PDB file with one MODEL, atoms N, CA, C and O in Angstrom:
MODEL        1
ATOM      1  N   UNK A   1     -31.096 -12.646 -36.478  1.00  0.00           N
ATOM      2  CA  UNK A   1     -30.661 -13.289 -35.636  1.00  0.00           C
ATOM      3  C   UNK A   1     -30.854 -14.469 -35.271  1.00  0.00           C
ATOM      4  O   UNK A   1     -31.820 -14.576 -34.515  1.00  0.00           O
ATOM      5  N   UNK A   2     -30.373 -15.319 -35.482  1.00  0.00           N
ATOM      6  CA  UNK A   2     -30.541 -16.483 -34.921  1.00  0.00           C
ATOM      7  C   UNK A   2     -30.024 -16.643 -33.796  1.00  0.00           C
ATOM      8  O   UNK A   2     -29.537 -15.706 -33.164  1.00  0.00           O
ATOM      9  N   UNK A   3     -30.065 -18.320 -33.217  1.00  0.00           N
ATOM     10  CA  UNK A   3     -30.112 -18.780 -31.934  1.00  0.00           C
ATOM     11  C   UNK A   3     -28.358 -19.574 -32.439  1.00  0.00           C
ATOM     12  O   UNK A   3     -27.530 -20.117 -31.707  1.00  0.00           O
ATOM     13  N   UNK A   4     -28.329 -19.378 -33.654  1.00  0.00           N
ATOM     14  CA  UNK A   4     -26.728 -19.890 -33.714  1.00  0.00           C
ATOM     15  C   UNK A   4     -25.421 -18.990 -33.469  1.00  0.00           C
ATOM     16  O   UNK A   4     -25.458 -17.781 -33.701  1.00  0.00           O
ATOM     17  N   UNK A   5     -24.302 -19.605 -33.006  1.00  0.00           N
ATOM     18  CA  UNK A   5     -23.406 -18.504 -32.514  1.00  0.00           C
ATOM     19  C   UNK A   5     -22.744 -18.655 -33.883  1.00  0.00           C
ATOM     20  O   UNK A   5     -22.834 -19.558 -34.715  1.00  0.00           O
ATOM     21  N   UNK A   6     -21.980 -17.389 -33.878  1.00  0.00           N
ATOM     22  CA  UNK A   6     -21.056 -16.769 -35.383  1.00  0.00           C
ATOM     23  C   UNK A   6     -19.537 -17.159 -34.662  1.00  0.00           C
ATOM     24  O   UNK A   6     -18.666 -17.220 -35.529  1.00  0.00           O
ATOM     25  N   UNK A   7     -19.060 -17.418 -33.370  1.00  0.00           N
ATOM     26  CA  UNK A   7     -17.823 -17.532 -33.291  1.00  0.00           C
ATOM     27  C   UNK A   7     -17.924 -19.028 -32.122  1.00  0.00           C
ATOM     28  O   UNK A   7     -18.793 -19.077 -31.251  1.00  0.00           O
ATOM     29  N   UNK A   8     -16.912 -20.115 -32.316  1.00  0.00           N
ATOM     30  CA  UNK A   8     -16.980 -20.597 -31.244  1.00  0.00           C
ATOM     31  C   UNK A   8     -15.808 -21.487 -31.350  1.00  0.00           C
ATOM     32  O   UNK A   8     -15.367 -21.902 -32.422  1.00  0.00           O
ATOM     33  N   UNK A   9     -15.214 -21.819 -29.918  1.00  0.00           N
ATOM     34  CA  UNK A   9     -13.830 -22.479 -29.843  1.00  0.00           C
ATOM     35  C   UNK A   9     -13.894 -23.910 -29.229  1.00  0.00           C
ATOM     36  O   UNK A   9     -14.452 -24.536 -28.328  1.00  0.00           O
ATOM     37  N   UNK A  10     -13.345 -24.002 -29.849  1.00  0.00           N
ATOM     38  CA  UNK A  10     -12.938 -25.869 -29.836  1.00  0.00           C
ATOM     39  C   UNK A  10     -11.813 -25.900 -28.802  1.00  0.00           C
ATOM     40  O   UNK A  10     -10.707 -25.478 -29.141  1.00  0.00           O
ATOM     41  N   UNK A  11     -12.021 -26.392 -27.505  1.00  0.00           N
ATOM     42  CA  UNK A  11     -10.975 -26.621 -26.617  1.00  0.00           C
ATOM     43  C   UNK A  11     -10.143 -27.843 -26.625  1.00  0.00           C
ATOM     44  O   UNK A  11      -9.092 -28.159 -26.067  1.00  0.00           O
ATOM     45  N   UNK A  12     -11.280 -28.660 -27.765  1.00  0.00           N
ATOM     46  CA  UNK A  12     -10.603 -30.385 -27.907  1.00  0.00           C
ATOM     47  C   UNK A  12      -9.747 -30.332 -28.646  1.00  0.00           C
ATOM     48  O   UNK A  12      -9.098 -31.375 -28.712  1.00  0.00           O
ATOM     49  N   UNK A  13      -9.413 -29.505 -29.302  1.00  0.00           N
ATOM     50  CA  UNK A  13      -7.770 -29.268 -30.243  1.00  0.00           C
ATOM     51  C   UNK A  13      -6.481 -29.490 -29.362  1.00  0.00           C
ATOM     52  O   UNK A  13      -6.185 -28.718 -28.450  1.00  0.00           O
ATOM     53  N   UNK A  14      -5.754 -30.575 -29.691  1.00  0.00           N
ATOM     54  CA  UNK A  14      -4.443 -30.803 -28.717  1.00  0.00           C
ATOM     55  C   UNK A  14      -3.443 -30.320 -30.005  1.00  0.00           C
ATOM     56  O   UNK A  14      -3.342 -30.838 -31.117  1.00  0.00           O
ATOM     57  N   UNK A  15      -2.926 -29.446 -29.589  1.00  0.00           N
ATOM     58  CA  UNK A  15      -1.655 -28.900 -30.032  1.00  0.00           C
ATOM     59  C   UNK A  15      -0.216 -29.439 -30.185  1.00  0.00           C
ATOM     60  O   UNK A  15       0.032 -29.892 -29.068  1.00  0.00           O
ATOM     61  N   UNK A  16       0.681 -29.600 -30.835  1.00  0.00           N
ATOM     62  CA  UNK A  16       1.728 -30.233 -30.986  1.00  0.00           C
ATOM     63  C   UNK A  16       2.911 -29.383 -30.071  1.00  0.00           C
ATOM     64  O   UNK A  16       3.675 -29.777 -29.190  1.00  0.00           O
ATOM     65  N   UNK A  17       2.735 -28.247 -30.594  1.00  0.00           N
ATOM     66  CA  UNK A  17       3.556 -26.888 -30.404  1.00  0.00           C
ATOM     67  C   UNK A  17       3.353 -27.023 -28.488  1.00  0.00           C
ATOM     68  O   UNK A  17       2.553 -27.432 -27.647  1.00  0.00           O
ATOM     69  N   UNK A  18       4.863 -26.276 -28.622  1.00  0.00           N
ATOM     70  CA  UNK A  18       5.298 -26.095 -26.555  1.00  0.00           C
ATOM     71  C   UNK A  18       3.695 -25.145 -25.935  1.00  0.00           C
ATOM     72  O   UNK A  18       3.067 -24.281 -26.548  1.00  0.00           O
ATOM     73  N   UNK A  19       3.493 -25.563 -24.919  1.00  0.00           N
ATOM     74  CA  UNK A  19       2.302 -24.869 -24.263  1.00  0.00           C
ATOM     75  C   UNK A  19       3.459 -23.517 -23.371  1.00  0.00           C
ATOM     76  O   UNK A  19       4.663 -23.493 -23.116  1.00  0.00           O
ATOM     77  N   UNK A  20       2.298 -22.541 -23.131  1.00  0.00           N
ATOM     78  CA  UNK A  20       3.060 -21.536 -22.317  1.00  0.00           C
ATOM     79  C   UNK A  20       3.738 -21.868 -20.633  1.00  0.00           C
ATOM     80  O   UNK A  20       4.434 -21.061 -20.016  1.00  0.00           O
ATOM     81  N   UNK A  21       3.314 -23.283 -20.111  1.00  0.00           N
ATOM     82  CA  UNK A  21       4.067 -23.535 -19.246  1.00  0.00           C
ATOM     83  C   UNK A  21       5.436 -24.309 -19.599  1.00  0.00           C
ATOM     84  O   UNK A  21       6.298 -24.417 -18.726  1.00  0.00           O
ATOM     85  N   UNK A  22       5.615 -24.812 -20.804  1.00  0.00           N
ATOM     86  CA  UNK A  22       6.965 -25.439 -21.599  1.00  0.00           C
ATOM     87  C   UNK A  22       7.790 -24.335 -21.318  1.00  0.00           C
ATOM     88  O   UNK A  22       8.961 -24.671 -21.140  1.00  0.00           O
ATOM     89  N   UNK A  23       7.486 -22.663 -21.182  1.00  0.00           N
ATOM     90  CA  UNK A  23       8.433 -21.920 -21.513  1.00  0.00           C
ATOM     91  C   UNK A  23       9.054 -21.446 -20.546  1.00  0.00           C
ATOM     92  O   UNK A  23       8.198 -20.981 -19.793  1.00  0.00           O
ATOM     93  N   UNK A  24       9.994 -21.301 -20.150  1.00  0.00           N
ATOM     94  CA  UNK A  24      10.857 -20.839 -18.822  1.00  0.00           C
ATOM     95  C   UNK A  24      10.331 -19.244 -18.805  1.00  0.00           C
ATOM     96  O   UNK A  24      10.305 -18.460 -19.753  1.00  0.00           O
ATOM     97  N   UNK A  25       9.976 -19.054 -17.606  1.00  0.00           N
ATOM     98  CA  UNK A  25       9.747 -17.662 -17.223  1.00  0.00           C
ATOM     99  C   UNK A  25      11.106 -16.923 -17.372  1.00  0.00           C
ATOM    100  O   UNK A  25      12.193 -17.498 -17.324  1.00  0.00           O
ATOM    101  N   UNK A  26      10.901 -15.360 -17.591  1.00  0.00           N
ATOM    102  CA  UNK A  26      11.756 -14.420 -17.608  1.00  0.00           C
ATOM    103  C   UNK A  26      12.550 -14.268 -16.107  1.00  0.00           C
ATOM    104  O   UNK A  26      11.931 -14.433 -15.056  1.00  0.00           O
ATOM    105  N   UNK A  27      13.605 -14.024 -16.133  1.00  0.00           N
ATOM    106  CA  UNK A  27      14.341 -13.507 -14.504  1.00  0.00           C
ATOM    107  C   UNK A  27      13.417 -12.329 -13.936  1.00  0.00           C
ATOM    108  O   UNK A  27      13.069 -11.297 -14.511  1.00  0.00           O
ATOM    109  N   UNK A  28      13.091 -12.822 -12.515  1.00  0.00           N
ATOM    110  CA  UNK A  28      12.268 -11.538 -11.633  1.00  0.00           C
ATOM    111  C   UNK A  28      10.827 -11.661 -11.982  1.00  0.00           C
ATOM    112  O   UNK A  28      10.038 -10.903 -11.418  1.00  0.00           O
ATOM    113  N   UNK A  29      10.224 -12.871 -13.186  1.00  0.00           N
ATOM    114  CA  UNK A  29       9.117 -12.944 -13.464  1.00  0.00           C
ATOM    115  C   UNK A  29       8.607 -14.501 -12.067  1.00  0.00           C
ATOM    116  O   UNK A  29       9.081 -15.617 -11.850  1.00  0.00           O
ATOM    117  N   UNK A  30       7.643 -13.829 -11.564  1.00  0.00           N
ATOM    118  CA  UNK A  30       6.904 -15.322 -10.797  1.00  0.00           C
ATOM    119  C   UNK A  30       5.320 -15.222 -10.994  1.00  0.00           C
ATOM    120  O   UNK A  30       4.545 -14.269 -10.906  1.00  0.00           O
ATOM    121  N   UNK A  31       5.119 -16.733 -11.331  1.00  0.00           N
ATOM    122  CA  UNK A  31       3.505 -16.486 -11.581  1.00  0.00           C
ATOM    123  C   UNK A  31       3.196 -16.863 -10.254  1.00  0.00           C
ATOM    124  O   UNK A  31       1.996 -16.626 -10.118  1.00  0.00           O
ATOM    125  N   UNK A  32       3.593 -17.263  -9.349  1.00  0.00           N
ATOM    126  CA  UNK A  32       2.919 -17.169  -7.704  1.00  0.00           C
ATOM    127  C   UNK A  32       2.112 -15.914  -7.721  1.00  0.00           C
ATOM    128  O   UNK A  32       0.904 -15.920  -7.484  1.00  0.00           O
ATOM    129  N   UNK A  33       2.866 -14.722  -8.035  1.00  0.00           N
ATOM    130  CA  UNK A  33       2.585 -13.410  -7.749  1.00  0.00           C
ATOM    131  C   UNK A  33       1.081 -12.735  -8.163  1.00  0.00           C
ATOM    132  O   UNK A  33       0.427 -11.812  -7.679  1.00  0.00           O
ATOM    133  N   UNK A  34       0.843 -13.755  -9.413  1.00  0.00           N
ATOM    134  CA  UNK A  34      -0.342 -13.472 -10.335  1.00  0.00           C
ATOM    135  C   UNK A  34      -1.632 -14.727 -10.037  1.00  0.00           C
ATOM    136  O   UNK A  34      -2.751 -14.945 -10.500  1.00  0.00           O
ATOM    137  N   UNK A  35      -1.085 -15.117  -9.397  1.00  0.00           N
ATOM    138  CA  UNK A  35      -2.229 -16.434  -8.738  1.00  0.00           C
ATOM    139  C   UNK A  35      -2.861 -16.195  -7.185  1.00  0.00           C
ATOM    140  O   UNK A  35      -3.495 -17.048  -6.564  1.00  0.00           O
ATOM    141  N   UNK A  36      -2.518 -14.757  -6.682  1.00  0.00           N
ATOM    142  CA  UNK A  36      -3.267 -14.449  -5.471  1.00  0.00           C
ATOM    143  C   UNK A  36      -4.146 -14.231  -5.409  1.00  0.00           C
ATOM    144  O   UNK A  36      -4.606 -13.441  -6.233  1.00  0.00           O
ATOM    145  N   UNK A  37      -5.183 -14.921  -4.136  1.00  0.00           N
ATOM    146  CA  UNK A  37      -6.702 -14.640  -4.366  1.00  0.00           C
ATOM    147  C   UNK A  37      -6.990 -13.042  -3.636  1.00  0.00           C
ATOM    148  O   UNK A  37      -6.150 -12.397  -3.009  1.00  0.00           O
ATOM    149  N   UNK A  38      -8.127 -12.715  -3.861  1.00  0.00           N
ATOM    150  CA  UNK A  38      -8.571 -11.702  -3.519  1.00  0.00           C
ATOM    151  C   UNK A  38      -8.290 -11.443  -1.874  1.00  0.00           C
ATOM    152  O   UNK A  38      -7.862 -10.427  -1.328  1.00  0.00           O
ATOM    153  N   UNK A  39      -8.671 -12.682  -1.313  1.00  0.00           N
ATOM    154  CA  UNK A  39      -9.010 -12.318   0.132  1.00  0.00           C
ATOM    155  C   UNK A  39      -7.094 -12.146   0.378  1.00  0.00           C
ATOM    156  O   UNK A  39      -6.847 -11.022   0.816  1.00  0.00           O
ATOM    157  N   UNK A  40      -6.299 -12.681   0.256  1.00  0.00           N
ATOM    158  CA  UNK A  40      -4.731 -11.990   0.618  1.00  0.00           C
ATOM    159  C   UNK A  40      -4.837 -10.433   0.074  1.00  0.00           C
ATOM    160  O   UNK A  40      -4.764  -9.489   0.861  1.00  0.00           O
ATOM    161  N   UNK A  41      -5.016 -10.255  -1.344  1.00  0.00           N
ATOM    162  CA  UNK A  41      -5.091  -8.843  -1.571  1.00  0.00           C
ATOM    163  C   UNK A  41      -5.633  -7.865  -0.387  1.00  0.00           C
ATOM    164  O   UNK A  41      -4.941  -6.952   0.065  1.00  0.00           O
ATOM    165  N   UNK A  42      -7.113  -8.196   0.118  1.00  0.00           N
ATOM    166  CA  UNK A  42      -7.784  -7.599   0.543  1.00  0.00           C
ATOM    167  C   UNK A  42      -7.073  -7.576   1.936  1.00  0.00           C
ATOM    168  O   UNK A  42      -7.061  -6.491   2.518  1.00  0.00           O
ATOM    169  N   UNK A  43      -6.439  -8.722   2.577  1.00  0.00           N
ATOM    170  CA  UNK A  43      -5.526  -8.618   4.001  1.00  0.00           C
ATOM    171  C   UNK A  43      -4.453  -7.780   3.876  1.00  0.00           C
ATOM    172  O   UNK A  43      -3.978  -7.217   4.863  1.00  0.00           O
ATOM    173  N   UNK A  44      -3.829  -7.573   2.294  1.00  0.00           N
ATOM    174  CA  UNK A  44      -2.435  -6.975   2.296  1.00  0.00           C
ATOM    175  C   UNK A  44      -3.507  -5.177   2.638  1.00  0.00           C
ATOM    176  O   UNK A  44      -3.260  -4.308   3.475  1.00  0.00           O
ATOM    177  N   UNK A  45      -4.478  -5.224   1.751  1.00  0.00           N
ATOM    178  CA  UNK A  45      -4.788  -3.740   1.955  1.00  0.00           C
ATOM    179  C   UNK A  45      -4.704  -2.853   2.776  1.00  0.00           C
ATOM    180  O   UNK A  45      -4.118  -1.774   2.870  1.00  0.00           O
ATOM    181  N   UNK A  46      -6.018  -4.027   3.939  1.00  0.00           N
ATOM    182  CA  UNK A  46      -6.193  -3.595   5.101  1.00  0.00           C
ATOM    183  C   UNK A  46      -5.163  -3.352   6.240  1.00  0.00           C
ATOM    184  O   UNK A  46      -5.372  -2.596   7.189  1.00  0.00           O
ATOM    185  N   UNK A  47      -3.993  -4.097   6.039  1.00  0.00           N
ATOM    186  CA  UNK A  47      -2.766  -4.245   6.743  1.00  0.00           C
ATOM    187  C   UNK A  47      -2.029  -2.690   6.426  1.00  0.00           C
ATOM    188  O   UNK A  47      -1.879  -1.822   7.286  1.00  0.00           O
ATOM    189  N   UNK A  48      -1.650  -2.586   5.098  1.00  0.00           N
ATOM    190  CA  UNK A  48      -1.421  -1.327   4.554  1.00  0.00           C
ATOM    191  C   UNK A  48      -1.830  -0.186   5.254  1.00  0.00           C
ATOM    192  O   UNK A  48      -1.069   0.672   5.703  1.00  0.00           O
ATOM    193  N   UNK A  49      -3.229  -0.198   5.349  1.00  0.00           N
ATOM    194  CA  UNK A  49      -4.355   1.054   5.782  1.00  0.00           C
ATOM    195  C   UNK A  49      -3.991   1.037   7.424  1.00  0.00           C
ATOM    196  O   UNK A  49      -3.485   2.089   7.817  1.00  0.00           O
ATOM    197  N   UNK A  50      -4.132   0.247   8.187  1.00  0.00           N
ATOM    198  CA  UNK A  50      -3.762  -0.054   9.514  1.00  0.00           C
ATOM    199  C   UNK A  50      -2.219   0.570   9.986  1.00  0.00           C
ATOM    200  O   UNK A  50      -2.113   1.331  10.947  1.00  0.00           O
ATOM    201  N   UNK A  51      -1.191   0.180   9.258  1.00  0.00           N
ATOM    202  CA  UNK A  51      -0.343   0.910   9.016  1.00  0.00           C
ATOM    203  C   UNK A  51      -0.166   2.251   9.350  1.00  0.00           C
ATOM    204  O   UNK A  51       0.283   2.759  10.378  1.00  0.00           O
ATOM    205  N   UNK A  52      -0.676   2.847   8.110  1.00  0.00           N
ATOM    206  CA  UNK A  52      -0.623   4.184   7.542  1.00  0.00           C
ATOM    207  C   UNK A  52      -1.211   5.041   8.838  1.00  0.00           C
ATOM    208  O   UNK A  52      -0.644   5.978   9.400  1.00  0.00           O
ATOM    209  N   UNK A  53      -2.548   4.443   9.169  1.00  0.00           N
ATOM    210  CA  UNK A  53      -3.202   4.819  10.230  1.00  0.00           C
ATOM    211  C   UNK A  53      -2.493   5.352  11.845  1.00  0.00           C
ATOM    212  O   UNK A  53      -2.669   6.348  12.547  1.00  0.00           O
ATOM    213  N   UNK A  54      -1.718   4.239  11.954  1.00  0.00           N
ATOM    214  CA  UNK A  54      -0.988   4.236  13.021  1.00  0.00           C
ATOM    215  C   UNK A  54       0.498   4.970  12.921  1.00  0.00           C
ATOM    216  O   UNK A  54       1.184   5.166  13.924  1.00  0.00           O
ATOM    217  N   UNK A  55       0.952   5.390  11.440  1.00  0.00           N
ATOM    218  CA  UNK A  55       2.212   6.277  11.468  1.00  0.00           C
ATOM    219  C   UNK A  55       1.256   7.913  11.605  1.00  0.00           C
ATOM    220  O   UNK A  55       1.774   8.974  11.954  1.00  0.00           O
ATOM    221  N   UNK A  56       0.297   7.789  11.360  1.00  0.00           N
ATOM    222  CA  UNK A  56      -0.782   9.140  11.212  1.00  0.00           C
ATOM    223  C   UNK A  56      -0.299   9.913  12.758  1.00  0.00           C
ATOM    224  O   UNK A  56       0.309  10.926  13.104  1.00  0.00           O
ATOM    225  N   UNK A  57      -1.116   8.519  13.528  1.00  0.00           N
ATOM    226  CA  UNK A  57      -1.274   8.893  14.965  1.00  0.00           C
ATOM    227  C   UNK A  57       0.091   9.525  15.750  1.00  0.00           C
ATOM    228  O   UNK A  57       0.147  10.539  16.445  1.00  0.00           O
ATOM    229  N   UNK A  58       1.230   8.521  15.378  1.00  0.00           N
ATOM    230  CA  UNK A  58       2.691   8.849  15.769  1.00  0.00           C
ATOM    231  C   UNK A  58       2.796  10.147  15.866  1.00  0.00           C
ATOM    232  O   UNK A  58       2.982  10.892  16.828  1.00  0.00           O
ATOM    233  N   UNK A  59       2.574  10.419  14.127  1.00  0.00           N
ATOM    234  CA  UNK A  59       3.180  12.109  14.049  1.00  0.00           C
ATOM    235  C   UNK A  59       2.691  12.936  14.493  1.00  0.00           C
ATOM    236  O   UNK A  59       3.258  14.002  14.733  1.00  0.00           O
ATOM    237  N   UNK A  60       0.938  12.575  14.844  1.00  0.00           N
ATOM    238  CA  UNK A  60       0.004  13.528  15.441  1.00  0.00           C
ATOM    239  C   UNK A  60       0.764  13.721  16.912  1.00  0.00           C
ATOM    240  O   UNK A  60       0.836  14.865  17.361  1.00  0.00           O
ATOM    241  N   UNK A  61       1.248  12.770  17.557  1.00  0.00           N
ATOM    242  CA  UNK A  61       1.524  12.755  18.634  1.00  0.00           C
ATOM    243  C   UNK A  61       3.015  13.395  19.051  1.00  0.00           C
ATOM    244  O   UNK A  61       3.267  14.000  20.093  1.00  0.00           O
ATOM    245  N   UNK A  62       3.868  13.116  18.030  1.00  0.00           N
ATOM    246  CA  UNK A  62       5.103  14.084  17.887  1.00  0.00           C
ATOM    247  C   UNK A  62       4.852  15.449  17.944  1.00  0.00           C
ATOM    248  O   UNK A  62       5.368  16.215  18.758  1.00  0.00           O
ATOM    249  N   UNK A  63       3.995  15.773  17.010  1.00  0.00           N
ATOM    250  CA  UNK A  63       3.672  17.190  16.411  1.00  0.00           C
ATOM    251  C   UNK A  63       2.721  17.766  17.873  1.00  0.00           C
ATOM    252  O   UNK A  63       2.674  18.989  18.002  1.00  0.00           O
ATOM    253  N   UNK A  64       2.415  17.406  18.318  1.00  0.00           N
ATOM    254  CA  UNK A  64       1.502  18.149  19.518  1.00  0.00           C
ATOM    255  C   UNK A  64       2.597  18.021  20.853  1.00  0.00           C
ATOM    256  O   UNK A  64       2.404  18.850  21.742  1.00  0.00           O
ATOM    257  N   UNK A  65       3.720  17.052  21.057  1.00  0.00           N
ATOM    258  CA  UNK A  65       4.708  17.238  21.744  1.00  0.00           C
ATOM    259  C   UNK A  65       5.648  18.311  21.362  1.00  0.00           C
ATOM    260  O   UNK A  65       6.203  18.791  22.350  1.00  0.00           O
ATOM    261  N   UNK A  66       5.958  18.773  20.374  1.00  0.00           N
ATOM    262  CA  UNK A  66       6.895  19.720  19.428  1.00  0.00           C
ATOM    263  C   UNK A  66       6.510  20.912  19.958  1.00  0.00           C
ATOM    264  O   UNK A  66       7.169  21.621  20.718  1.00  0.00           O
ATOM    265  N   UNK A  67       5.109  21.161  19.405  1.00  0.00           N
ATOM    266  CA  UNK A  67       4.130  22.113  19.765  1.00  0.00           C
ATOM    267  C   UNK A  67       4.409  22.694  21.261  1.00  0.00           C
ATOM    268  O   UNK A  67       4.964  23.775  21.453  1.00  0.00           O
ATOM    269  N   UNK A  68       3.979  21.888  22.225  1.00  0.00           N
ATOM    270  CA  UNK A  68       4.035  22.055  23.707  1.00  0.00           C
ATOM    271  C   UNK A  68       5.552  22.569  23.942  1.00  0.00           C
ATOM    272  O   UNK A  68       5.882  23.627  24.478  1.00  0.00           O
ATOM    273  N   UNK A  69       6.376  21.587  23.424  1.00  0.00           N
ATOM    274  CA  UNK A  69       7.893  22.258  23.846  1.00  0.00           C
ATOM    275  C   UNK A  69       8.394  23.666  23.310  1.00  0.00           C
ATOM    276  O   UNK A  69       9.085  24.515  23.874  1.00  0.00           O
ATOM    277  N   UNK A  70       7.741  23.644  21.849  1.00  0.00           N
ATOM    278  CA  UNK A  70       8.129  25.040  21.496  1.00  0.00           C
ATOM    279  C   UNK A  70       7.372  26.129  22.125  1.00  0.00           C
ATOM    280  O   UNK A  70       8.104  27.085  22.380  1.00  0.00           O
ATOM    281  N   UNK A  71       6.363  26.266  22.398  1.00  0.00           N
ATOM    282  CA  UNK A  71       5.293  27.216  23.262  1.00  0.00           C
ATOM    283  C   UNK A  71       6.173  27.306  24.947  1.00  0.00           C
ATOM    284  O   UNK A  71       6.298  28.328  25.622  1.00  0.00           O
ATOM    285  N   UNK A  72       6.631  26.050  25.262  1.00  0.00           N
ATOM    286  CA  UNK A  72       7.426  26.466  26.597  1.00  0.00           C
ATOM    287  C   UNK A  72       8.152  27.293  26.494  1.00  0.00           C
ATOM    288  O   UNK A  72       7.972  28.344  27.109  1.00  0.00           O
ATOM    289  N   UNK A  73       9.289  27.094  25.631  1.00  0.00           N
ATOM    290  CA  UNK A  73      10.393  27.515  25.341  1.00  0.00           C
ATOM    291  C   UNK A  73      10.032  29.180  24.698  1.00  0.00           C
ATOM    292  O   UNK A  73      10.873  30.078  24.729  1.00  0.00           O
ATOM    293  N   UNK A  74       8.843  29.328  24.221  1.00  0.00           N
ATOM    294  CA  UNK A  74       8.855  30.826  24.440  1.00  0.00           C
ATOM    295  C   UNK A  74       8.213  31.383  25.471  1.00  0.00           C
ATOM    296  O   UNK A  74       8.558  32.532  25.748  1.00  0.00           O
ATOM    297  N   UNK A  75       7.518  30.972  26.008  1.00  0.00           N
ATOM    298  CA  UNK A  75       6.947  31.332  27.018  1.00  0.00           C
ATOM    299  C   UNK A  75       8.326  31.655  28.033  1.00  0.00           C
ATOM    300  O   UNK A  75       8.624  32.791  28.401  1.00  0.00           O
ATOM    301  N   UNK A  76       8.935  30.660  28.324  1.00  0.00           N
ATOM    302  CA  UNK A  76      10.516  30.783  29.084  1.00  0.00           C
ATOM    303  C   UNK A  76      10.819  32.294  28.594  1.00  0.00           C
ATOM    304  O   UNK A  76      10.533  33.383  29.093  1.00  0.00           O
ATOM    305  N   UNK A  77      11.410  31.980  27.591  1.00  0.00           N
ATOM    306  CA  UNK A  77      12.027  33.500  27.180  1.00  0.00           C
ATOM    307  C   UNK A  77      11.627  34.619  27.256  1.00  0.00           C
ATOM    308  O   UNK A  77      12.396  35.527  27.574  1.00  0.00           O
ATOM    309  N   UNK A  78      10.311  34.839  26.983  1.00  0.00           N
ATOM    310  CA  UNK A  78       9.757  35.999  27.420  1.00  0.00           C
ATOM    311  C   UNK A  78       9.047  36.426  28.777  1.00  0.00           C
ATOM    312  O   UNK A  78       8.600  37.521  29.119  1.00  0.00           O
ATOM    313  N   UNK A  79       9.076  35.559  29.247  1.00  0.00           N
ATOM    314  CA  UNK A  79       9.257  35.622  31.144  1.00  0.00           C
ATOM    315  C   UNK A  79      10.454  36.033  31.776  1.00  0.00           C
ATOM    316  O   UNK A  79      10.555  36.702  32.804  1.00  0.00           O
ATOM    317  N   UNK A  80      11.664  35.406  30.815  1.00  0.00           N
ATOM    318  CA  UNK A  80      12.796  35.814  31.463  1.00  0.00           C
ATOM    319  C   UNK A  80      13.432  37.228  30.868  1.00  0.00           C
ATOM    320  O   UNK A  80      14.215  37.924  31.514  1.00  0.00           O
ATOM    321  N   UNK A  81      12.957  37.543  29.506  1.00  0.00           N
ATOM    322  CA  UNK A  81      13.060  38.882  28.899  1.00  0.00           C
ATOM    323  C   UNK A  81      12.379  40.193  29.772  1.00  0.00           C
ATOM    324  O   UNK A  81      12.881  41.317  29.790  1.00  0.00           O
ATOM    325  N   UNK A  82      11.155  39.810  30.473  1.00  0.00           N
ATOM    326  CA  UNK A  82      10.455  40.553  31.115  1.00  0.00           C
ATOM    327  C   UNK A  82      11.203  40.944  32.525  1.00  0.00           C
ATOM    328  O   UNK A  82      11.299  42.099  32.940  1.00  0.00           O
ATOM    329  N   UNK A  83      11.675  39.870  33.134  1.00  0.00           N
ATOM    330  CA  UNK A  83      12.373  39.757  34.294  1.00  0.00           C
ATOM    331  C   UNK A  83      13.737  40.693  34.109  1.00  0.00           C
ATOM    332  O   UNK A  83      14.191  41.421  34.992  1.00  0.00           O
ATOM    333  N   UNK A  84      14.219  40.547  32.958  1.00  0.00           N
ATOM    334  CA  UNK A  84      15.661  41.488  32.745  1.00  0.00           C
ATOM    335  C   UNK A  84      15.057  42.882  32.844  1.00  0.00           C
ATOM    336  O   UNK A  84      15.544  43.659  33.665  1.00  0.00           O
ATOM    337  N   UNK A  85      14.152  43.223  32.164  1.00  0.00           N
ATOM    338  CA  UNK A  85      13.878  44.460  32.120  1.00  0.00           C
ATOM    339  C   UNK A  85      12.767  45.412  32.980  1.00  0.00           C
ATOM    340  O   UNK A  85      12.403  46.571  32.782  1.00  0.00           O
ATOM    341  N   UNK A  86      12.469  44.640  33.792  1.00  0.00           N
ATOM    342  CA  UNK A  86      11.927  45.170  35.291  1.00  0.00           C
ATOM    343  C   UNK A  86      13.157  45.441  36.629  1.00  0.00           C
ATOM    344  O   UNK A  86      12.788  45.829  37.737  1.00  0.00           O
TER     345      UNK A  86
ENDMDL
END
C-alpha cells in the first residue's frame, strides 16, 4: 500500500465529441428543477407541513362542530319523544 493512487482522472483532456449541454433536453425535462438548492427544498417542505397542519386544524373544527350539531339533534329528538309519551 503505497502513497501512489491506482486511479486518476485527467480533466485536462478536451474531447471533440458533443458535450451533454449540446444535446437538447427531452420534452418535459428541465435542468432548472435539478439545480434547486437545499434552502428552497427546505422552505417548500416547511410550507407543505404548515399547510398540512392548517388542514388538520380545520378538519378538527369541522368535526367538533358536526359532533355538537348531531348531539343537539339527538337530544332534541329524545326530548320531543318524551313529551309525546307523557
